[in-house]
Residue, then its C-alpha position, 0 to 999 in steps of 0.5 A: m500500500a502506498a504511503e500517504p503523502t506528507n507535507a513535512k519537509p526538512e528545515e533546510a529544504v524549507r529554506g531552499r537549501r540543499r547540499k552537493l559535492a563541489a570543486i571550489l576555487s577561491a582567488d584574490a588579488v595580492g596587494f589590491s588595497r595598497q594599489m587602490h590607495q595609490d591609484e583608485t581609478g586605475t586599480h579599479t580599471r585593471l581589476r575589471s580587466c582581470r575579472q573579465i579574464i577570470d570570469r570568462l575562463v571559469i565559464e569556459h570550464d563549466g564553472r559558476i561564479v558564486g561570490s565576488a566581493g572586492d578583489s576576491v572570487l569564489a567559484d564552484f565546478p562540477s568537475i575537479v579537473e575542470a576547476l584546476t584546468s581553469a585555475i591554470n589557464i587563469q594564471q597563465v593568461l593573467r601572467e601574459h596580461n600583466a607582462a604588458l604593465p609596469p611592475g607596480q601596476r600588476l595585479e597578481f592573483r593567488i588561488g586555492i582549490n578544494l573538493g568538499d561538501v557544501i551547502i547551497d543557499g540560493d546563489d551562495i555556498y557555505g561550509d568547511g569545503v569553502n573555508i578550506a579553499t579560502r585558507l589555501q588561497q591565503l597561503a598561496q604565493p602571488g601567481g600560484i595555486l595551492i590544492s588540498q589532498t582531496v583535489y590531488n587524489h582526483v587530478r593526479g595523472k590526469l593533467d600535464v602538470g607537476f605537484e610539490p607536496l608542502g606537508m600538513h598545515q593547520v588552517k584557521n577554524i579547521s580542526q584537522a590539519v590539511a595536506i597541501f600541494r603546490v601546482c608547478l605551473d612551469g614544471s618547477d619554480s624559482f628558488n632564490g635561496s631565501g628559505s621562504s616557503v608556504v608551509q614550514p613544519q613546526t618542528r623544523r629548526r634552523m641550524r648550522a652545519k657542514p653540507i654533508w650533514l644536511m644531506t644525511a639529515v634529509l635522507l635519514l629523516i625521510a627513511a625514518a618517516v617511511v619506515g616509522l609510518w608502517f610500524t606505527r600505522a600512521g595514526p587512526m586513519e591508516e589503522r582503519h585502512q590496514e584492518r580492512a585490507e587484512v580482512a579482504d586480503p590475508a597477504a596484507t599481513t606479510i612484509p610490506v613492499v616499498a617502491v622509491l621512484p626517482f626523485t625529480n630534479q627541480s634545480g632547473d639544470p639537467g646536469q643536476d640529475y646525478f644529485s637527485d638520482g643519488i638521493t634516491e639511491d641512498l634512500i633505497a639503500a637506507l630502507g633496505r637495511f630494515s628487516s621488516l621492509r622489502v624495497v624495489s631495486r633502483g634498476t626497476t624503479f628508474a624505468y619510470k624516470g621522466k614519466a607521468a606517475d600514476l602511483t596506483r598503477i605503478g604500485r600494482e605493476l611492482k606489487a608495492r604496498y607503498v610508493v615514495e616519490g619526491s623532488v630535489r632542488r639544489a641551489g648554492d648552499r641550500v637544498r629543498v627536498g619534497i617527499q610523499l608516501m602513498n598507500t597504493r591499495d586505496g590511493l591514499l596519501l599517507w604522509s608528505e613533507r618538504y625540507d627546506e634547509d640552509l647549512t646548519d649546526v652539525f650537532a643539532v642535525q645529529d640530534a634531530i636525526v636521532q630523535r626522529l629515528v627513536r620516535m618513529l622506529a623504536v617499537r618494531v626496529t632493533r637497536v642494531e638496525q637503528e645504528r646501521a641506518l645512520a649513514k657514515p658521511p665524508g668530512d667534505l661534501a665535494a667527496y659525496d658529490y664526486v661519488l654521486r657523479g661516479h655512480e651516474q657514470l657507472a650506470q651508463r655501462t660504457r667503456t668511456s663512462n667507466a673510465q670517467a667513473r674511476k676518475l671521479f671515485q679516485q677524486a673522492f678518495e683523495l679528498d677523503p681516504r676514509y670515505a667507504a663509499a668512494q672506495a666501494g665505488l672505485g672497486r665496482a668500476y674496476l670490477d665492471a672494467a674487467l667484466f665487460g672487457w674495458t681494460e687491457w689488464p683484467a687480472q690487475a683490475l680484479e685485484r684492484a677491485e678486491e683491494m678497494a672492496r676490502k678497504a671499504v669493508e674495513l672502513d665501514n663494516d656495516d655497508a652491505r654493498s661493500h660486502a657484496l662487492l667483495s663477494l663478487a671479487y672473490g667469486f671471480q677468483r673462484q674463492w667460493d667460501l669467502a664469496e659466500a661468507e661476504i654475501d651472507q653478511a651483506v644479506k644480514l645487513n640489508p635483508g630488504d635489498p633485492e640486488v644483494r639477495a640476487l647476488l646471494a642466489g648467484v652464489h648458491i648457483d655457483r656452488g651447485r645449489l640450484d633449489e636454493g638459488i631458485h628460491e632466492y630468485e623467486t623471493v627477489l621477484s616477489f617484491d621486485p618483479f622486473n629485476d633484470p638480473a633476477w628474471m634472466d638468471l632465474g630462467t637460466v636456473y630453471y633450464l639447468a634444473g630441467r624445469l623447461q616450461d618454467a624457463v620458457d614462461i619467464l623468459e618469453q614474458n620478460l623478453t617482450r619488455k626487454p627484447d635486447r637481452v642476448a643472454a636471455w635469448a641464448v637460454l631460451t634458444a637452448t630451452y626450445a631446442e631441448l623441448g624439440l621446438k625446432t622452429q622457435a629454437r631456430e628463430a631465437a638463435a637467429r635473434v642471438i646472432r643479430l644481437n651479437p654476431l660474435f656469439a660463441a656457445e662455449d664462451f657464453a657457458a664459461s661464466y658458470a662455475q659448475p662443469n655440468h652447468r657449462k656442459r648442459l648450456t653448451n650442448g643446448l646452444q649447439r643443438a639449436g645451431l649456435p656456434 
């Protein structure tokens, strides 16, 4: 039976009020009152001209002007993407408009955008959603745009524009702190070294120090915050999301995986890429020291460098629970680092911060690091791990700079870049003979020179690599990469017991580092323990799915263990992404041949020869330590017709 109609109406409906979710844009002119005092008529004329531009661009993007008292503008939009696009266009057109005016007559607007539930009363809107947009506008720089986290979550990856996280900020009359992002209208902003910023964390202190301590502080604060956020569950909001995830997915209780994307260089100089890359690599290494984390390798995450970051998609591709991204701007004796951490399962931004520091007191920096580490990590991280997370920097920032440049050259993998890397590491070593990273970098450069044939004296290069690795370990026994380098040097000399002891120590020091774990798998293979090697490679790929050495070597080990279909599956899958990997094609060729797939084997063999016309089966197999492994690979390759 139908219900009787009723005349009862909610109080708000009686007054003509209703609610809706809206994108709110708040804008005002900077210095308007001062210009009105100086030239009332001229300023009013210029304001009308600016308002015509603003009103037109709001309407063009389906917006509606809902308030315009004095020099302020309030508008709402049905689409948050349209609201931000409108704001960007407004600032760009106003910039061109102002360029024709003398500096004292320009009206620059600042804009804040928020997404929230609002009350509509006639032509007006009210509510916290409007208040937050207004507060963001008041914090913005002239000609700038600030957005809230809710806006950022909706527009990320949808517009060709960058965003800089400015941290949490308590705004007037809003009970909860608001996460704020600056819209980078030109891909970066100017950095004048003044130290001014929109949002300054309340805990930030001014200190004086040597430059290297500043970089160490930034790195360790970031690492501590990322790890600490997992262990403390980042407060009630993250705890609720974690509990829901554990109910829906039992795997959520396993060790979390973190992917650190290459930090963006915002210095305005492409030649500074090595510096932002170096900060990223140091952070990856620092996070790898914690046994309760797994960290995606540099080789995997750097494939995303320079690409638009859809963090949810990247997290899904890399099987990473958390994604870290950031930016670095270096100018003179100052550095600015912005960073954010996102939970990829629900797309929530969990933490963001910006560090904008000058040269400060070394003891105060050390105090800040220790206090932050103890506060964030004491619950679930051992004292030993806390101590290992403390980097051992050189006494001279120039040495650190040479090391970063050296690693940039190493990554290019050419004869020329290797020679340049050796020079850079040598310069760092000469500046600070007790800097372990310089020793380890130089050792790695010599090892690569011997491995890739970039020297006429490979035996001497291997001896030099071992010497440098030994010195690095002596200087810093807690550095996993130095132990791993020494393990490689011993392995090339077939000193298996020593190689295994060093790589075991490296894994103990950096259990979450996939590159170290992959080297452990290689030692297992060299010693003939195929099952242990397979297990270790599969572990690496479980939290670093695109790790190049791991998938190629796992395909080889599957072949050596007789798991031919598994070898085909992993090699075919990854060769679609990396079709230039000669070693992978060679093993796939042998696998096809052993499976009796003659056509596929012949085509794969042809691919090997195209990629390496000098390929020889026995030379390829010679790098494997066990005689039976060398024999099986050689027979398989020759069965497919390879010389």
